[in-house]
KOLVEXDREN-337358 format. One record per residue: residue number from 1; x, y, z of N, C-alpha, C in turn. Coordinates in nm, 3 decimals, padded with zeros to 5 digits. Each point is the difference from the previous one (the first is absolute). Layout:
BEGIN
   k     n_X     n_Y     n_Z    ca_X    ca_Y    ca_Z     c_X     c_Y     c_Z
 NUM       X       Y       Z       X       Y       Z       X       Y       Z
...
***
This chain:
BEGIN
   k     n_X     n_Y     n_Z    ca_X    ca_Y    ca_Z     c_X     c_Y     c_Z
   1  00.053 -00.095  00.018 -00.036  00.084 -00.023  00.112  00.157  00.037
   2 -00.082  00.087 -00.124  00.132  00.105 -00.026 -00.134  00.100  00.086
   3  00.091  00.101  00.061 -00.074  00.144  00.028  00.058  00.115 -00.041
   4 -00.079  00.105 -00.023  00.087  00.116 -00.066 -00.021  00.058  00.142
   5  00.175  00.113 -00.028 -00.067  00.050  00.071  00.048  00.115 -00.032
   6 -00.056  00.126  00.089  00.078  00.140 -00.105  00.146  00.031  00.046
   7  00.014  00.060 -00.026  00.164  00.042  00.010 -00.052  00.140  00.104
   8  00.046  00.069  00.158  00.018  00.056  00.113 -00.004  00.147 -00.071
   9  00.120 -00.008 -00.109  00.024  00.125 -00.042 -00.123  00.052 -00.064
  10 -00.061 -00.085 -00.122 -00.148  00.021 -00.035 -00.055  00.067  00.066
  11 -00.081 -00.074  00.105 -00.096  00.049  00.098  00.045  00.099  00.064
  12  00.125  00.067  00.026  00.019  00.130  00.044 -00.046  00.040 -00.069
  13  00.036  00.024 -00.105  00.024  00.111 -00.150 -00.164  00.034 -00.044
  14 -00.090 -00.118  00.027 -00.134  00.011 -00.020 -00.086  00.070  00.079
  15  00.093 -00.049  00.139 -00.091  00.113  00.113  00.052  00.140  00.012
  16  00.115  00.039 -00.039  00.066  00.152 -00.032 -00.099  00.018 -00.136
  17  00.001 -00.071 -00.039 -00.098  00.120 -00.140 -00.106 -00.012  00.064
  18 -00.112 -00.104  00.034 -00.118  00.043  00.027 -00.028  00.112  00.129
  19  00.120  00.021  00.040  00.050  00.145  00.135 -00.045  00.132 -00.059
  20  00.128 -00.048 -00.119  00.024  00.135 -00.126 -00.182  00.059 -00.046
  21 -00.045 -00.138 -00.087 -00.153  00.030 -00.050 -00.089  00.084  00.120
  22 -00.029 -00.088  00.115 -00.051  00.051  00.109 -00.021  00.173  00.007
  23  00.178  00.008  00.053  00.043  00.143  00.020 -00.055  00.097 -00.113
  24  00.042  00.005 -00.126  00.027  00.092 -00.122 -00.178  00.002 -00.006
  25 -00.093 -00.116  00.067 -00.123  00.026 -00.042 -00.079  00.060  00.051
  26  00.031  00.066  00.114 -00.058  00.036  00.139 -00.084  00.088 -00.074
  27 -00.091  00.097  00.079 -00.050  00.151 -00.081  00.106  00.006  00.066
  28  00.044  00.209  00.024  00.084  00.061  00.040 -00.081  00.093  00.117
  29  00.033  00.062  00.022 -00.062  00.070  00.140 -00.166  00.099 -00.102
  30  00.006  00.073  00.117 -00.167  00.069 -00.029  00.023  00.095  00.051
  31 -00.030  00.101 -00.156 -00.016  00.149  00.076 -00.167  00.014  00.108
  32 -00.013  00.108 -00.018 -00.137  00.044  00.089 -00.100 -00.053 -00.063
  33 -00.096 -00.065  00.066 -00.085 -00.054  00.029 -00.129  00.069 -00.073
  34 -00.025  00.060 -00.093 -00.123  00.085 -00.003 -00.045 -00.061 -00.140
  35 -00.135  00.041  00.030 -00.109 -00.001 -00.150  00.049  00.141 -00.070
  36  00.022 -00.060 -00.135 -00.056  00.098 -00.102 -00.146  00.051 -00.038
  37  00.031  00.110 -00.042  00.047  00.101  00.027  00.020  00.078  00.174
  38  00.093  00.095  00.013 -00.011  00.089  00.133 -00.110 -00.015  00.034
  39 -00.008  00.015  00.155 -00.214  00.043  00.085  00.003  00.137 -00.015
  40 -00.133  00.068 -00.056  00.017  00.139 -00.012 -00.063  00.023  00.177
  41 -00.048  00.108  00.022 -00.049  00.027  00.125 -00.128  00.138 -00.033
  42 -00.079 -00.023  00.090 -00.118  00.121  00.024  00.050  00.102  00.018
  43  00.151 -00.039  00.154 -00.009  00.117  00.076  00.143  00.061 -00.081
  44  00.029  00.005 -00.111  00.110  00.044 -00.034  00.033  00.141  00.021
  45  00.158  00.023  00.033  00.074  00.117  00.061  00.071  00.034 -00.036
  46  00.070  00.093 -00.080  00.156  00.058  00.031  00.061  00.094  00.089
  47  00.107 -00.063  00.038  00.066  00.141  00.085  00.156 -00.058 -00.017
  48  00.066  00.055  00.124  00.150 -00.034 -00.021  00.046 -00.078  00.146
  49  00.082 -00.096 -00.047  00.082 -00.082  00.142  00.074  00.119  00.095
  50 -00.068  00.005  00.163  00.104  00.057  00.026  00.126 -00.023  00.060
  51 -00.039 -00.130  00.042  00.090 -00.124  00.092 -00.037 -00.139 -00.012
  52  00.129 -00.064 -00.076 -00.056 -00.128  00.017  00.050 -00.102  00.127
  53 -00.086 -00.088  00.015  00.115 -00.083  00.124 -00.020 -00.126 -00.026
  54  00.074 -00.144  00.108 -00.031 -00.076 -00.012  00.005 -00.098 -00.184
  55  00.154  00.051  00.025  00.046 -00.054 -00.135 -00.073  00.038 -00.152
  56 -00.022  00.163  00.016 -00.067  00.065 -00.013 -00.187 -00.063 -00.051
  57 -00.041 -00.098  00.012 -00.136  00.007  00.025 -00.113  00.023  00.015
  58  00.048  00.116  00.129 -00.123  00.091  00.072  00.051  00.137 -00.024
  59 -00.145  00.035 -00.043  00.059  00.190 -00.065 -00.065  00.111  00.101
  60  00.030  00.104  00.024 -00.091  00.061  00.060 -00.005  00.079 -00.142
  61 -00.110  00.061 -00.047 -00.077  00.065 -00.141  00.003  00.143  00.034
  62  00.022  00.078 -00.012 -00.085  00.114 -00.047 -00.086  00.048 -00.120
  63 -00.165 -00.016  00.003 -00.065 -00.019 -00.129  00.011  00.136 -00.038
  64 -00.037  00.021 -00.176  00.008  00.105 -00.039 -00.168  00.072  00.074
  65 -00.069 -00.088  00.057 -00.117  00.158  00.112  00.053  00.008  00.112
  66  00.147 -00.043  00.042  00.076  00.040  00.136 -00.026 -00.109  00.071
  67 -00.098 -00.047 -00.029 -00.021 -00.126  00.183  00.188 -00.140 -00.005
  68  00.003  00.074  00.068  00.159 -00.095  00.054 -00.093 -00.177  00.040
  69 -00.009 -00.068 -00.119  00.006 -00.186  00.075  00.116 -00.086  00.000
  70 -00.050 -00.092  00.026  00.115 -00.194 -00.015 -00.015 -00.082 -00.095
  71  00.088 -00.020 -00.072 -00.061 -00.067 -00.103  00.127 -00.131  00.059
  72 -00.095 -00.122  00.015  00.060 -00.122 -00.073  00.007 -00.088 -00.017
  73  00.157  00.010 -00.056  00.071 -00.132 -00.171 -00.015 -00.109  00.065
  74  00.001 -00.043  00.129 -00.006 -00.102  00.035 -00.138 -00.057  00.084
  75 -00.015 -00.170  00.035 -00.100 -00.013  00.067  00.051 -00.017  00.150
  76  00.149 -00.069 -00.010  00.025 -00.012  00.145  00.104  00.121 -00.007
  77 -00.014  00.095  00.168  00.093  00.094 -00.015  00.115 -00.041  00.089
  78 -00.005 -00.102  00.015  00.146 -00.101  00.095  00.104  00.054 -00.101
  79  00.137  00.076  00.037  00.098 -00.017 -00.070  00.075 -00.080 -00.072
  80 -00.016 -00.059  00.094  00.045 -00.213 -00.056 -00.075 -00.069 -00.119
  81 -00.104  00.056 -00.014 -00.042 -00.111 -00.149 -00.028  00.149 -00.069
  82 -00.042 -00.137 -00.101  00.003  00.100 -00.136 -00.084 -00.152 -00.085
  83 -00.090  00.062 -00.146 -00.078 -00.097 -00.049 -00.003  00.091 -00.148
  84 -00.040 -00.097 -00.091  00.030  00.010 -00.194 -00.102  00.133  00.011
  85 -00.020  00.075  00.073 -00.127  00.095 -00.086 -00.017  00.141  00.077
  86  00.140 -00.004  00.073  00.033  00.125  00.119  00.093  00.082 -00.066
  87 -00.075  00.154  00.005 -00.023  00.136 -00.109  00.125  00.071  00.131
  88  00.121  00.059 -00.143  00.034  00.074  00.113 -00.035  00.089 -00.050
  89  00.060  00.180  00.112  00.009  00.083 -00.097  00.091  00.099  00.011
  90  00.064  00.147 -00.059  00.107  00.063  00.014 -00.084  00.125  00.028
  91  00.138  00.015  00.099 -00.046  00.165  00.032 -00.010  00.113 -00.050
  92 -00.061  00.084  00.022 -00.003  00.114 -00.111 -00.046 -00.063 -00.140
  93 -00.061 -00.019  00.016 -00.075 -00.068 -00.157 -00.099 -00.014  00.012
  94 -00.091  00.018 -00.132 -00.117  00.021  00.031 -00.087 -00.083 -00.063
  95 -00.100 -00.083  00.074 -00.132 -00.123 -00.089 -00.078  00.015 -00.014
  96 -00.062 -00.028 -00.130 -00.147 -00.058  00.005 -00.016 -00.168  00.089
  97 -00.101  00.112  00.073 -00.059 -00.150  00.087 -00.080 -00.079 -00.040
  98 -00.038 -00.118 -00.014 -00.125 -00.137 -00.011 -00.048 -00.077  00.131
  99  00.007  00.024  00.136  00.032 -00.047  00.090 -00.078 -00.073  00.013
 100 -00.054 -00.094  00.101 -00.057 -00.146  00.021 -00.143  00.065  00.076
 101 -00.014  00.075  00.069 -00.046  00.082  00.088 -00.092  00.125 -00.036
 102 -00.015  00.045  00.131 -00.031  00.181 -00.048 -00.019  00.051  00.105
 103  00.123 -00.080  00.153  00.013  00.125  00.081  00.177 -00.035  00.007
 104 -00.005  00.162  00.080  00.139 -00.054  00.014  00.027 -00.115  00.169
 105  00.071 -00.046  00.017  00.133 -00.027 -00.084 -00.031 -00.122 -00.139
 106  00.038  00.030 -00.082 -00.080 -00.023 -00.144  00.122 -00.114 -00.085
 107 -00.079 -00.146 -00.039  00.062 -00.080 -00.023  00.038 -00.049 -00.098
 108  00.144 -00.025 -00.030 -00.010  00.046 -00.172  00.090 -00.129 -00.018
 109  00.062 -00.074 -00.106  00.075 -00.086 -00.069  00.051  00.024 -00.124
 110  00.118 -00.090  00.001  00.051 -00.006 -00.224 -00.070 -00.029 -00.030
 111 -00.137 -00.068 -00.003 -00.172 -00.043 -00.059 -00.008  00.122 -00.070
 112 -00.023  00.085  00.096 -00.138  00.172 -00.021  00.078  00.036 -00.118
 113 -00.085  00.077 -00.081  00.003  00.106 -00.108  00.115  00.098  00.082
 114  00.018  00.070  00.167  00.107  00.100  00.016  00.141 -00.041 -00.092
 115 -00.002  00.196 -00.060  00.132 -00.011 -00.019  00.071  00.093 -00.031
 116  00.150 -00.017  00.092  00.113  00.186 -00.052 -00.040  00.095 -00.170
 117 -00.069  00.103  00.043 -00.032  00.084 -00.068  00.123  00.095 -00.016
 118  00.042  00.042 -00.165  00.128  00.057 -00.035 -00.031  00.122 -00.086
 119  00.084  00.067  00.002 -00.017  00.153 -00.065  00.011  00.103  00.141
 120  00.007  00.091 -00.038  00.045  00.110  00.065 -00.079 -00.021  00.147
 121  00.065  00.023  00.089 -00.075  00.047  00.122  00.000 -00.157  00.078
 122  00.044 -00.103 -00.062 -00.060 -00.120  00.042  00.097 -00.086  00.097
 123  00.158  00.056  00.020  00.069 -00.078  00.079  00.123 -00.065 -00.065
 124  00.037 -00.051  00.073  00.072 -00.103 -00.063  00.028 -00.092 -00.075
 125  00.090 -00.048 -00.085 -00.084 -00.121 -00.035  00.030 -00.106  00.098
 126 -00.090 -00.139 -00.074  00.053 -00.108  00.118  00.138 -00.061 -00.043
 127  00.142 -00.038  00.099  00.070 -00.101 -00.055 -00.016 -00.123 -00.010
 128  00.015 -00.074 -00.067  00.007 -00.149  00.002  00.055 -00.010 -00.069
 129  00.021 -00.178  00.027  00.071 -00.086 -00.076 -00.053 -00.131  00.024
 130  00.000 -00.081 -00.128 -00.103 -00.133 -00.030  00.111 -00.071 -00.078
 131  00.044 -00.121  00.114  00.015 -00.093 -00.117 -00.007 -00.057 -00.149
 132  00.085 -00.046 -00.079 -00.053  00.034 -00.086 -00.052 -00.238 -00.040
 133 -00.128 -00.009 -00.079 -00.034 -00.118  00.003  00.106 -00.024 -00.112
 134  00.043 -00.179  00.081  00.060 -00.071 -00.056 -00.049 -00.086 -00.037
 135 -00.103 -00.053  00.027 -00.069 -00.069 -00.014  00.051 -00.155  00.053
 136  00.000 -00.130 -00.093  00.036 -00.098  00.075  00.143 -00.014 -00.030
 137  00.103  00.092 -00.078  00.131  00.072 -00.016  00.059  00.030  00.110
 138 -00.027  00.055  00.102  00.038  00.033  00.103  00.005 -00.096  00.093
 139 -00.053 -00.103  00.033 -00.028 -00.150  00.090  00.136 -00.072 -00.090
 140  00.050  00.013 -00.101  00.093 -00.087  00.017  00.168  00.014  00.061
 141  00.052  00.146 -00.009  00.104 -00.045  00.147 -00.010 -00.044  00.110
 142 -00.107  00.026  00.044 -00.057 -00.071  00.167 -00.017 -00.135 -00.038
 143 -00.068 -00.087 -00.039 -00.065 -00.107 -00.119  00.175 -00.088  00.028
 144  00.083  00.033 -00.091  00.100 -00.074  00.003  00.081  00.005  00.084
 145  00.014  00.108  00.100  00.082  00.011  00.144 -00.060 -00.127  00.037
 146 -00.205  00.026  00.036 -00.007 -00.111  00.049 -00.018 -00.126 -00.059
 147  00.027 -00.079 -00.048  00.007 -00.092 -00.069  00.120 -00.067  00.025
 148  00.127  00.086 -00.018  00.133 -00.067 -00.019  00.004 -00.044  00.132
 149 -00.022  00.036  00.181 -00.011 -00.115  00.094 -00.091 -00.115 -00.025
 150 -00.122  00.000 -00.001 -00.083 -00.065 -00.033  00.057 -00.159 -00.074
 151  00.080  00.049 -00.167  00.021 -00.065 -00.067  00.086 -00.101  00.100
 152  00.121  00.124 -00.008  00.071 -00.091  00.088  00.039 -00.083  00.134
 153 -00.143  00.037  00.042 -00.050 -00.085  00.133 -00.057 -00.111 -00.079
 154 -00.037 -00.041 -00.069 -00.135 -00.067 -00.073  00.153 -00.141 -00.045
 155  00.051  00.082 -00.119  00.091 -00.055 -00.021  00.112 -00.053  00.094
 156  00.061  00.003  00.098 -00.007 -00.052  00.095 -00.035 -00.124  00.068
 157 -00.100  00.010  00.061 -00.141 -00.024  00.029 -00.034 -00.168 -00.084
 158 -00.014  00.031 -00.164  00.060 -00.131 -00.076  00.104 -00.025 -00.001
 159  00.095  00.009  00.019  00.113 -00.067 -00.039  00.004 -00.071 -00.029
 160  00.070 -00.084 -00.055  00.034 -00.149 -00.068  00.163 -00.056  00.056
 161 -00.024 -00.088  00.038  00.142 -00.095  00.069  00.023 -00.095 -00.089
 162  00.100  00.031 -00.122  00.049 -00.063 -00.129  00.081 -00.083  00.097
***
């Protein structure tokens, strides 16, 4: 009776290849969890951000009507928490606000139609930096680094003694 035995190196290479396919086929990091188009509000107002606190997510705003109001750009005012829909504000900038409620403190997030206004008297432009979307190719260096020790460990585990 003859038995067929798969070579350990072949099994290790197969496991390494399957792991690489899994990692490359995984979904990327999601951006804000918003439904498009952005939500508009019946309580729309414009104003200038006087101060911003808590990682620029809570703004003290002077409306164009002269009232001072608070706008919460986060669901959780805890400084150690964050969500994918948190909105940040630039002190000195002028905004058109589309809050989720109709009284101060106004609730706002990245899913509303709130926007920074541009033009004369609108305040400083926001300073933003975004990483380019590299898609699957962005994972290749990390995947390669992860696969080397995994492949080596599997090859060692299933090494054949000749």
